[in-house]
mmCIF file as gemmi writes it, N, C-alpha and C atoms, coordinates in Angstrom:
data_model
loop_
_atom_site.group_PDB
_atom_site.id
_atom_site.type_symbol
_atom_site.label_atom_id
_atom_site.label_alt_id
_atom_site.label_comp_id
_atom_site.label_asym_id
_atom_site.label_entity_id
_atom_site.label_seq_id
_atom_site.pdbx_PDB_ins_code
_atom_site.Cartn_x
_atom_site.Cartn_y
_atom_site.Cartn_z
_atom_site.occupancy
_atom_site.B_iso_or_equiv
_atom_site.pdbx_formal_charge
_atom_site.auth_seq_id
_atom_site.auth_asym_id
_atom_site.pdbx_PDB_model_num
ATOM 1 N N . MET Axp A 1 ? 239.963 117.714 87.917 1 0 ? 1 A 1
ATOM 2 C CA . MET Axp A 1 ? 239.545 116.997 86.653 1 0 ? 1 A 1
ATOM 3 C C . MET Axp A 1 ? 240.864 116.372 86.044 1 0 ? 1 A 1
ATOM 4 N N . LEU Axp A 2 ? 241.783 117.339 85.637 1 0 ? 2 A 1
ATOM 5 C CA . LEU Axp A 2 ? 242.853 117.071 84.918 1 0 ? 2 A 1
ATOM 6 C C . LEU Axp A 2 ? 243.224 116.168 85.147 1 0 ? 2 A 1
ATOM 7 N N . SER Axp A 3 ? 243.816 116.049 86.413 1 0 ? 3 A 1
ATOM 8 C CA . SER Axp A 3 ? 244.577 115.162 87.334 1 0 ? 3 A 1
ATOM 9 C C . SER Axp A 3 ? 244.253 113.707 87.019 1 0 ? 3 A 1
ATOM 10 N N . ALA Axp A 4 ? 242.558 113.545 86.882 1 0 ? 4 A 1
ATOM 11 C CA . ALA Axp A 4 ? 242.13 112.18 87.146 1 0 ? 4 A 1
ATOM 12 C C . ALA Axp A 4 ? 242.189 111.327 85.947 1 0 ? 4 A 1
ATOM 13 N N . LEU Axp A 5 ? 241.983 112.524 84.976 1 0 ? 5 A 1
ATOM 14 C CA . LEU Axp A 5 ? 241.886 112.22 83.401 1 0 ? 5 A 1
ATOM 15 C C . LEU Axp A 5 ? 243.49 112.187 82.347 1 0 ? 5 A 1
ATOM 16 N N . SER Axp A 6 ? 244.224 112.857 83.002 1 0 ? 6 A 1
ATOM 17 C CA . SER Axp A 6 ? 245.394 113.47 82.302 1 0 ? 6 A 1
ATOM 18 C C . SER Axp A 6 ? 246.445 111.71 81.604 1 0 ? 6 A 1
ATOM 19 N N . LEU Axp A 7 ? 246.192 110.837 82.727 1 0 ? 7 A 1
ATOM 20 C CA . LEU Axp A 7 ? 246.929 110.054 82.43 1 0 ? 7 A 1
ATOM 21 C C . LEU Axp A 7 ? 246.252 108.449 81.729 1 0 ? 7 A 1
ATOM 22 N N . PRO Axp A 8 ? 244.982 108.978 82.06 1 0 ? 8 A 1
ATOM 23 C CA . PRO Axp A 8 ? 244.14 108.122 80.891 1 0 ? 8 A 1
ATOM 24 C C . PRO Axp A 8 ? 244.287 108.293 79.573 1 0 ? 8 A 1
ATOM 25 N N . LEU Axp A 9 ? 243.984 109.983 79.341 1 0 ? 9 A 1
ATOM 26 C CA . LEU Axp A 9 ? 243.991 110.225 77.917 1 0 ? 9 A 1
ATOM 27 C C . LEU Axp A 9 ? 245.287 110.341 77.32 1 0 ? 9 A 1
ATOM 28 N N . LEU Axp A 10 ? 246.403 110.2 78.013 1 0 ? 10 A 1
ATOM 29 C CA . LEU Axp A 10 ? 247.65 110.21 77.555 1 0 ? 10 A 1
ATOM 30 C C . LEU Axp A 10 ? 248.037 108.701 77.107 1 0 ? 10 A 1
ATOM 31 N N . PHE Axp A 11 ? 247.987 107.97 77.72 1 0 ? 11 A 1
ATOM 32 C CA . PHE Axp A 11 ? 247.987 106.599 77.841 1 0 ? 11 A 1
ATOM 33 C C . PHE Axp A 11 ? 247.068 106.133 76.545 1 0 ? 11 A 1
ATOM 34 N N . ALA Axp A 12 ? 246.204 106.63 76.382 1 0 ? 12 A 1
ATOM 35 C CA . ALA Axp A 12 ? 244.769 106.511 75.118 1 0 ? 12 A 1
ATOM 36 C C . ALA Axp A 12 ? 245.726 106.894 73.505 1 0 ? 12 A 1
ATOM 37 N N . MET Axp A 13 ? 246.031 108.074 73.797 1 0 ? 13 A 1
ATOM 38 C CA . MET Axp A 13 ? 246.865 108.835 72.6 1 0 ? 13 A 1
ATOM 39 C C . MET Axp A 13 ? 247.861 107.677 72.243 1 0 ? 13 A 1
ATOM 40 N N . ILE Axp A 14 ? 248.647 107.611 73.352 1 0 ? 14 A 1
ATOM 41 C CA . ILE Axp A 14 ? 250.026 106.556 73.134 1 0 ? 14 A 1
ATOM 42 C C . ILE Axp A 14 ? 249.823 105.321 72.792 1 0 ? 14 A 1
ATOM 43 N N . GLY Axp A 15 ? 248.784 104.521 73.387 1 0 ? 15 A 1
ATOM 44 C CA . GLY Axp A 15 ? 248.934 103.14 72.996 1 0 ? 15 A 1
ATOM 45 C C . GLY Axp A 15 ? 247.793 103.452 71.72 1 0 ? 15 A 1
ATOM 46 N N . GLY Axp A 16 ? 247.303 104.018 71.462 1 0 ? 16 A 1
ATOM 47 C CA . GLY Axp A 16 ? 245.984 104.04 70.591 1 0 ? 16 A 1
ATOM 48 C C . GLY Axp A 16 ? 246.845 104.17 69.046 1 0 ? 16 A 1
ATOM 49 N N . GLY Axp A 17 ? 247.915 105.184 69.173 1 0 ? 17 A 1
ATOM 50 C CA . GLY Axp A 17 ? 248.847 105.425 68.077 1 0 ? 17 A 1
ATOM 51 C C . GLY Axp A 17 ? 249.741 104.082 67.878 1 0 ? 17 A 1
ATOM 52 N N . TRP Axp A 18 ? 250.19 103.515 68.837 1 0 ? 18 A 1
ATOM 53 C CA . TRP Axp A 18 ? 250.547 102.279 68.622 1 0 ? 18 A 1
ATOM 54 C C . TRP Axp A 18 ? 249.967 100.99 68.044 1 0 ? 18 A 1
ATOM 55 N N . ALA Axp A 19 ? 248.679 101.088 68.788 1 0 ? 19 A 1
ATOM 56 C CA . ALA Axp A 19 ? 247.997 99.735 67.973 1 0 ? 19 A 1
ATOM 57 C C . ALA Axp A 19 ? 247.281 99.923 66.329 1 0 ? 19 A 1
ATOM 58 N N . TYR Axp A 20 ? 247.313 101.461 66.653 1 0 ? 20 A 1
ATOM 59 C CA . TYR Axp A 20 ? 246.735 101.819 65 1 0 ? 20 A 1
ATOM 60 C C . TYR Axp A 20 ? 247.916 101.483 64.076 1 0 ? 20 A 1
ATOM 61 N N . LEU Axp A 21 ? 249.028 101.718 64.442 1 0 ? 21 A 1
ATOM 62 C CA . LEU Axp A 21 ? 250.186 101.35 63.458 1 0 ? 21 A 1
ATOM 63 C C . LEU Axp A 21 ? 250.402 99.641 63.43 1 0 ? 21 A 1
ATOM 64 N N . TYR Axp A 22 ? 250.486 98.734 64.972 1 0 ? 22 A 1
ATOM 65 C CA . TYR Axp A 22 ? 250.92 97.83 64.164 1 0 ? 22 A 1
ATOM 66 C C . TYR Axp A 22 ? 249.72 96.744 64.753 1 0 ? 22 A 1
ATOM 67 N N . ARG Axp A 23 ? 248.752 97.045 64.391 1 0 ? 23 A 1
ATOM 68 C CA . ARG Axp A 23 ? 247.293 95.707 64.629 1 0 ? 23 A 1
ATOM 69 C C . ARG Axp A 23 ? 246.438 96.492 63.69 1 0 ? 23 A 1
ATOM 70 N N . PRO Axp A 24 ? 246.707 96.271 62.321 1 0 ? 24 A 1
ATOM 71 C CA . PRO Axp A 24 ? 245.419 97.016 61.422 1 0 ? 24 A 1
ATOM 72 C C . PRO Axp A 24 ? 244.255 95.96 61.667 1 0 ? 24 A 1
ATOM 73 N N . GLU Axp A 25 ? 244.186 95.043 61.649 1 0 ? 25 A 1
ATOM 74 C CA . GLU Axp A 25 ? 243.311 94.264 61.866 1 0 ? 25 A 1
ATOM 75 C C . GLU Axp A 25 ? 242.116 94.755 62.856 1 0 ? 25 A 1
ATOM 76 N N . ARG Axp A 26 ? 242.839 95.184 64.001 1 0 ? 26 A 1
ATOM 77 C CA . ARG Axp A 26 ? 241.766 95.747 65.124 1 0 ? 26 A 1
ATOM 78 C C . ARG Axp A 26 ? 241.201 96.851 64.849 1 0 ? 26 A 1
ATOM 79 N N . ARG Axp A 27 ? 241.692 97.876 63.849 1 0 ? 27 A 1
ATOM 80 C CA . ARG Axp A 27 ? 241.479 99.273 63.772 1 0 ? 27 A 1
ATOM 81 C C . ARG Axp A 27 ? 240.206 99.804 64.178 1 0 ? 27 A 1
ATOM 82 N N . ASN Axp A 28 ? 239.072 98.964 63.553 1 0 ? 28 A 1
ATOM 83 C CA . ASN Axp A 28 ? 237.592 99.529 63.982 1 0 ? 28 A 1
ATOM 84 C C . ASN Axp A 28 ? 237.282 99.109 65.502 1 0 ? 28 A 1
ATOM 85 N N . ALA Axp A 29 ? 237.973 98.442 66.039 1 0 ? 29 A 1
ATOM 86 C CA . ALA Axp A 29 ? 237.511 98.315 67.559 1 0 ? 29 A 1
ATOM 87 C C . ALA Axp A 29 ? 238.387 99.677 68.624 1 0 ? 29 A 1
ATOM 88 N N . LEU Axp A 30 ? 239.633 99.5 67.544 1 0 ? 30 A 1
ATOM 89 C CA . LEU Axp A 30 ? 240.652 100.76 68.276 1 0 ? 30 A 1
ATOM 90 C C . LEU Axp A 30 ? 239.852 102.352 68.246 1 0 ? 30 A 1
ATOM 91 N N . MET Axp A 31 ? 239.168 102.593 67.217 1 0 ? 31 A 1
ATOM 92 C CA . MET Axp A 31 ? 238.484 104.106 67.019 1 0 ? 31 A 1
ATOM 93 C C . MET Axp A 31 ? 237.269 104.12 67.921 1 0 ? 31 A 1
ATOM 94 N N . PHE Axp A 32 ? 236.741 102.96 67.754 1 0 ? 32 A 1
ATOM 95 C CA . PHE Axp A 32 ? 235.463 103.08 68.946 1 0 ? 32 A 1
ATOM 96 C C . PHE Axp A 32 ? 235.885 103.051 70.4 1 0 ? 32 A 1
ATOM 97 N N . THR Axp A 33 ? 236.923 102.46 70.713 1 0 ? 33 A 1
ATOM 98 C CA . THR Axp A 33 ? 237.613 102.924 72.242 1 0 ? 33 A 1
ATOM 99 C C . THR Axp A 33 ? 238.305 104.141 72.116 1 0 ? 33 A 1
ATOM 100 N N . LEU Axp A 34 ? 239.052 104.67 71.279 1 0 ? 34 A 1
ATOM 101 C CA . LEU Axp A 34 ? 239.611 106.001 71.11 1 0 ? 34 A 1
ATOM 102 C C . LEU Axp A 34 ? 238.075 106.763 71.25 1 0 ? 34 A 1
ATOM 103 N N . MET Axp A 35 ? 237.304 107.134 70.767 1 0 ? 35 A 1
ATOM 104 C CA . MET Axp A 35 ? 235.914 107.625 70.672 1 0 ? 35 A 1
ATOM 105 C C . MET Axp A 35 ? 235.462 107.584 71.941 1 0 ? 35 A 1
ATOM 106 N N . LEU Axp A 36 ? 235.076 106.537 72.646 1 0 ? 36 A 1
ATOM 107 C CA . LEU Axp A 36 ? 234.753 106.593 74.181 1 0 ? 36 A 1
ATOM 108 C C . LEU Axp A 36 ? 235.667 107.168 75.367 1 0 ? 36 A 1
ATOM 109 N N . PHE Axp A 37 ? 236.957 107.176 75.111 1 0 ? 37 A 1
ATOM 110 C CA . PHE Axp A 37 ? 237.962 108.116 75.965 1 0 ? 37 A 1
ATOM 111 C C . PHE Axp A 37 ? 237.69 109.73 75.463 1 0 ? 37 A 1
ATOM 112 N N . LEU Axp A 38 ? 237.527 109.392 74.174 1 0 ? 38 A 1
ATOM 113 C CA . LEU Axp A 38 ? 237.23 110.995 74.142 1 0 ? 38 A 1
ATOM 114 C C . LEU Axp A 38 ? 235.959 111.68 74.769 1 0 ? 38 A 1
ATOM 115 N N . LEU Axp A 39 ? 234.645 110.646 74.902 1 0 ? 39 A 1
ATOM 116 C CA . LEU Axp A 39 ? 233.66 111.091 75.502 1 0 ? 39 A 1
ATOM 117 C C . LEU Axp A 39 ? 233.503 111.17 77.034 1 0 ? 39 A 1
ATOM 118 N N . LEU Axp A 40 ? 234.702 110.637 77.418 1 0 ? 40 A 1
ATOM 119 C CA . LEU Axp A 40 ? 234.51 110.514 78.91 1 0 ? 40 A 1
ATOM 120 C C . LEU Axp A 40 ? 235.499 112.033 79.179 1 0 ? 40 A 1
ATOM 121 N N . GLY Axp A 41 ? 236.461 112.148 78.297 1 0 ? 41 A 1
ATOM 122 C CA . GLY Axp A 41 ? 236.911 113.664 78.582 1 0 ? 41 A 1
ATOM 123 C C . GLY Axp A 41 ? 236.483 114.626 78.469 1 0 ? 41 A 1
ATOM 124 N N . ALA Axp A 42 ? 235.323 114.472 77.702 1 0 ? 42 A 1
ATOM 125 C CA . ALA Axp A 42 ? 234.238 115.645 77.179 1 0 ? 42 A 1
ATOM 126 C C . ALA Axp A 42 ? 233.5 115.615 78.251 1 0 ? 42 A 1
ATOM 127 N N . TRP Axp A 43 ? 232.809 114.596 79.165 1 0 ? 43 A 1
ATOM 128 C CA . TRP Axp A 43 ? 232.486 114.53 80.525 1 0 ? 43 A 1
ATOM 129 C C . TRP Axp A 43 ? 233.325 115.324 81.473 1 0 ? 43 A 1
ATOM 130 N N . GLY Axp A 44 ? 234.349 114.83 81.46 1 0 ? 44 A 1
ATOM 131 C CA . GLY Axp A 44 ? 235.626 115.565 82.839 1 0 ? 44 A 1
ATOM 132 C C . GLY Axp A 44 ? 235.41 116.969 82.658 1 0 ? 44 A 1
ATOM 133 N N . TYR Axp A 45 ? 235.418 117.39 81.144 1 0 ? 45 A 1
ATOM 134 C CA . TYR Axp A 45 ? 235.416 118.938 81.123 1 0 ? 45 A 1
ATOM 135 C C . TYR Axp A 45 ? 234.108 119.51 81.277 1 0 ? 45 A 1
ATOM 136 N N . ARG Axp A 46 ? 233.229 118.86 80.802 1 0 ? 46 A 1
ATOM 137 C CA . ARG Axp A 46 ? 231.819 119.365 81.537 1 0 ? 46 A 1
ATOM 138 C C . ARG Axp A 46 ? 231.784 119.629 82.942 1 0 ? 46 A 1
ATOM 139 N N . GLN Axp A 47 ? 232.091 118.653 83.507 1 0 ? 47 A 1
ATOM 140 C CA . GLN Axp A 47 ? 232.293 118.759 85.085 1 0 ? 47 A 1
ATOM 141 C C . GLN Axp A 47 ? 233.214 119.634 85.705 1 0 ? 47 A 1
ATOM 142 N N . GLN Axp A 48 ? 234.069 119.634 84.965 1 0 ? 48 A 1
ATOM 143 C CA . GLN Axp A 48 ? 235.168 120.865 85.723 1 0 ? 48 A 1
ATOM 144 C C . GLN Axp A 48 ? 236.117 121.534 84.497 1 0 ? 48 A 1
ATOM 145 N N . SER Axp A 49 ? 235.955 122.683 84.029 1 0 ? 49 A 1
ATOM 146 C CA . SER Axp A 49 ? 236.681 123.215 82.845 1 0 ? 49 A 1
ATOM 147 C C . SER Axp A 49 ? 238.166 123.494 83.034 1 0 ? 49 A 1
ATOM 148 N N . SER Axp A 50 ? 238.885 123.441 82.097 1 0 ? 50 A 1
ATOM 149 C CA . SER Axp A 50 ? 239.95 124.11 82.372 1 0 ? 50 A 1
ATOM 150 C C . SER Axp A 50 ? 240.405 123.903 80.82 1 0 ? 50 A 1
ATOM 151 N N . ALA Axp A 51 ? 241.528 124.652 80.548 1 0 ? 51 A 1
ATOM 152 C CA . ALA Axp A 51 ? 242.403 124.879 79.533 1 0 ? 51 A 1
ATOM 153 C C . ALA Axp A 51 ? 243.167 123.509 79.327 1 0 ? 51 A 1
ATOM 154 N N . GLU Axp A 52 ? 243.754 123.288 80.056 1 0 ? 52 A 1
ATOM 155 C CA . GLU Axp A 52 ? 244.782 121.974 79.763 1 0 ? 52 A 1
ATOM 156 C C . GLU Axp A 52 ? 244.074 121.084 79.63 1 0 ? 52 A 1
ATOM 157 N N . LEU Axp A 53 ? 243.231 120.54 79.904 1 0 ? 53 A 1
ATOM 158 C CA . LEU Axp A 53 ? 242.109 119.396 79.709 1 0 ? 53 A 1
ATOM 159 C C . LEU Axp A 53 ? 241.464 119.643 78.148 1 0 ? 53 A 1
ATOM 160 N N . LEU Axp A 54 ? 241.067 120.992 78.138 1 0 ? 54 A 1
ATOM 161 C CA . LEU Axp A 54 ? 240.635 120.993 76.548 1 0 ? 54 A 1
ATOM 162 C C . LEU Axp A 54 ? 241.512 121.18 75.695 1 0 ? 54 A 1
ATOM 163 N N . GLY Axp A 55 ? 243.103 121.579 75.767 1 0 ? 55 A 1
ATOM 164 C CA . GLY Axp A 55 ? 243.847 120.919 74.81 1 0 ? 55 A 1
ATOM 165 C C . GLY Axp A 55 ? 244.244 119.508 74.704 1 0 ? 55 A 1
ATOM 166 N N . LEU Axp A 56 ? 244.41 118.993 76.025 1 0 ? 56 A 1
ATOM 167 C CA . LEU Axp A 56 ? 244.486 117.519 75.989 1 0 ? 56 A 1
ATOM 168 C C . LEU Axp A 56 ? 243.377 116.947 75.219 1 0 ? 56 A 1
ATOM 169 N N . LEU Axp A 57 ? 242.34 117.508 75.103 1 0 ? 57 A 1
ATOM 170 C CA . LEU Axp A 57 ? 241.187 116.712 74.386 1 0 ? 57 A 1
ATOM 171 C C . LEU Axp A 57 ? 241.034 117.177 72.997 1 0 ? 57 A 1
ATOM 172 N N . GLY Axp A 58 ? 242.022 118.062 72.806 1 0 ? 58 A 1
ATOM 173 C CA . GLY Axp A 58 ? 242.021 118.806 71.388 1 0 ? 58 A 1
ATOM 174 C C . GLY Axp A 58 ? 242.871 117.732 70.366 1 0 ? 58 A 1
ATOM 175 N N . VAL Axp A 59 ? 243.931 117.565 71.288 1 0 ? 59 A 1
ATOM 176 C CA . VAL Axp A 59 ? 244.719 116.631 70.881 1 0 ? 59 A 1
ATOM 177 C C . VAL Axp A 59 ? 244.765 115.303 70.379 1 0 ? 59 A 1
ATOM 178 N N . LEU Axp A 60 ? 243.799 114.59 71.314 1 0 ? 60 A 1
ATOM 179 C CA . LEU Axp A 60 ? 243.239 113.874 71.534 1 0 ? 60 A 1
ATOM 180 C C . LEU Axp A 60 ? 242.301 113.524 70.102 1 0 ? 60 A 1
ATOM 181 N N . ALA Axp A 61 ? 241.587 114.575 69.916 1 0 ? 61 A 1
ATOM 182 C CA . ALA Axp A 61 ? 240.423 114.63 68.502 1 0 ? 61 A 1
ATOM 183 C C . ALA Axp A 61 ? 241.045 114.737 67.775 1 0 ? 61 A 1
ATOM 184 N N . LEU Axp A 62 ? 242.33 115.437 67.337 1 0 ? 62 A 1
ATOM 185 C CA . LEU Axp A 62 ? 243.097 115.399 66.24 1 0 ? 62 A 1
ATOM 186 C C . LEU Axp A 62 ? 243.726 114.398 65.72 1 0 ? 62 A 1
ATOM 187 N N . GLY Axp A 63 ? 244.275 113.48 66.816 1 0 ? 63 A 1
ATOM 188 C CA . GLY Axp A 63 ? 244.66 112.562 66.646 1 0 ? 63 A 1
ATOM 189 C C . GLY Axp A 63 ? 243.621 111.197 65.826 1 0 ? 63 A 1
ATOM 190 N N . ILE Axp A 64 ? 242.358 111.364 66.895 1 0 ? 64 A 1
ATOM 191 C CA . ILE Axp A 64 ? 241.684 110.601 66.247 1 0 ? 64 A 1
ATOM 192 C C . ILE Axp A 64 ? 241.053 110.793 64.579 1 0 ? 64 A 1
ATOM 193 N N . PHE Axp A 65 ? 241.157 112.466 64.376 1 0 ? 65 A 1
ATOM 194 C CA . PHE Axp A 65 ? 240.676 112.672 63.218 1 0 ? 65 A 1
ATOM 195 C C . PHE Axp A 65 ? 241.704 111.954 62.151 1 0 ? 65 A 1
ATOM 196 N N . ALA Axp A 66 ? 242.841 111.868 62.933 1 0 ? 66 A 1
ATOM 197 C CA . ALA Axp A 66 ? 244.047 111.716 61.564 1 0 ? 66 A 1
ATOM 198 C C . ALA Axp A 66 ? 243.92 110.305 61.273 1 0 ? 66 A 1
ATOM 199 N N . MET Axp A 67 ? 243.709 109.281 62.326 1 0 ? 67 A 1
ATOM 200 C CA . MET Axp A 67 ? 243.602 108.009 62.364 1 0 ? 67 A 1
ATOM 201 C C . MET Axp A 67 ? 242.317 107.532 61.224 1 0 ? 67 A 1
ATOM 202 N N . LEU Axp A 68 ? 241.109 108.522 61.593 1 0 ? 68 A 1
ATOM 203 C CA . LEU Axp A 68 ? 240.238 108.146 60.539 1 0 ? 68 A 1
ATOM 204 C C . LEU Axp A 68 ? 240.271 108.314 59.189 1 0 ? 68 A 1
ATOM 205 N N . LEU Axp A 69 ? 241.065 109.464 58.776 1 0 ? 69 A 1
ATOM 206 C CA . LEU Axp A 69 ? 240.984 110.059 57.711 1 0 ? 69 A 1
ATOM 207 C C . LEU Axp A 69 ? 242.078 109.16 57.176 1 0 ? 69 A 1
ATOM 208 N N . HIS Axp A 70 ? 243.127 108.493 57.31 1 0 ? 70 A 1
ATOM 209 C CA . HIS Axp A 70 ? 244.153 107.532 57.012 1 0 ? 70 A 1
ATOM 210 C C . HIS Axp A 70 ? 243.356 106.345 56.857 1 0 ? 70 A 1
ATOM 211 N N . THR Axp A 71 ? 242.47 106.042 57.316 1 0 ? 71 A 1
ATOM 212 C CA . THR Axp A 71 ? 241.997 104.807 57.287 1 0 ? 71 A 1
ATOM 213 C C . THR Axp A 71 ? 241.008 104.885 56.496 1 0 ? 71 A 1
ATOM 214 N N . LEU Axp A 72 ? 240.155 106.076 55.981 1 0 ? 72 A 1
ATOM 215 C CA . LEU Axp A 72 ? 239.021 106.168 54.997 1 0 ? 72 A 1
ATOM 216 C C . LEU Axp A 72 ? 240.043 106.179 53.505 1 0 ? 72 A 1
ATOM 217 N N . LEU Axp A 73 ? 241.122 107.183 53.542 1 0 ? 73 A 1
ATOM 218 C CA . LEU Axp A 73 ? 242.055 107.111 52.199 1 0 ? 73 A 1
ATOM 219 C C . LEU Axp A 73 ? 242.559 106.12 51.879 1 0 ? 73 A 1
ATOM 220 N N . HIS Axp A 74 ? 243.035 105.121 52.451 1 0 ? 74 A 1
ATOM 221 C CA . HIS Axp A 74 ? 243.551 104.331 52.126 1 0 ? 74 A 1
ATOM 222 C C . HIS Axp A 74 ? 243.127 102.482 52.536 1 0 ? 74 A 1
ATOM 223 N N . ALA Axp A 75 ? 241.858 102.822 52.52 1 0 ? 75 A 1
ATOM 224 C CA . ALA Axp A 75 ? 240.937 101.564 52.947 1 0 ? 75 A 1
ATOM 225 C C . ALA Axp A 75 ? 240.856 100.672 51.196 1 0 ? 75 A 1
ATOM 226 N N . PRO Axp A 76 ? 240.898 99.304 51.335 1 0 ? 76 A 1
ATOM 227 C CA . PRO Axp A 76 ? 240.894 98.862 50.21 1 0 ? 76 A 1
ATOM 228 C C . PRO Axp A 76 ? 239.657 99.108 49.333 1 0 ? 76 A 1
ATOM 229 N N . GLN Axp A 77 ? 239.579 99.374 47.855 1 0 ? 77 A 1
ATOM 230 C CA . GLN Axp A 77 ? 238.638 99.559 46.943 1 0 ? 77 A 1
ATOM 231 C C . GLN Axp A 77 ? 237.785 98.814 46.507 1 0 ? 77 A 1
ATOM 232 N N . PRO Axp A 78 ? 236.775 98.33 46.728 1 0 ? 78 A 1
ATOM 233 C CA . PRO Axp A 78 ? 236.132 97.045 46.143 1 0 ? 78 A 1
ATOM 234 C C . PRO Axp A 78 ? 236.222 97.27 44.768 1 0 ? 78 A 1
ATOM 235 N N . GLU Axp A 79 ? 236.209 96.17 44.366 1 0 ? 79 A 1
ATOM 236 C CA . GLU Axp A 79 ? 236.18 96.059 42.396 1 0 ? 79 A 1
ATOM 237 C C . GLU Axp A 79 ? 234.717 95.577 42.133 1 0 ? 79 A 1
ATOM 238 N N . HIS Axp A 80 ? 234.519 96.687 41.208 1 0 ? 80 A 1
ATOM 239 C CA . HIS Axp A 80 ? 233.202 96.865 39.944 1 0 ? 80 A 1
ATOM 240 C C . HIS Axp A 80 ? 233.402 95.793 39.03 1 0 ? 80 A 1
ATOM 241 N N . GLN Axp A 81 ? 232.426 95.05 38.682 1 0 ? 81 A 1
ATOM 242 C CA . GLN Axp A 81 ? 232.485 93.912 37.642 1 0 ? 81 A 1
ATOM 243 C C . GLN Axp A 81 ? 231.423 94.606 36.779 1 0 ? 81 A 1
């Protein structure tokens, strides 16, 4: 299962990081897509467990968490009147 999921998950991490930095208007759709990739990897881990796949999923989850935290901390605040 690692060989089937390693390249798509690596592409999701690299492409997701690039899109997050250079396409700020599409961050919501990007975060949703990365979460779906993470769920796909979790399903693959459930089917056939391996330490390498778990590590790859952990790195992807950490990247998604960092992007989500950055989005929440740097979102424009609404003005109160």
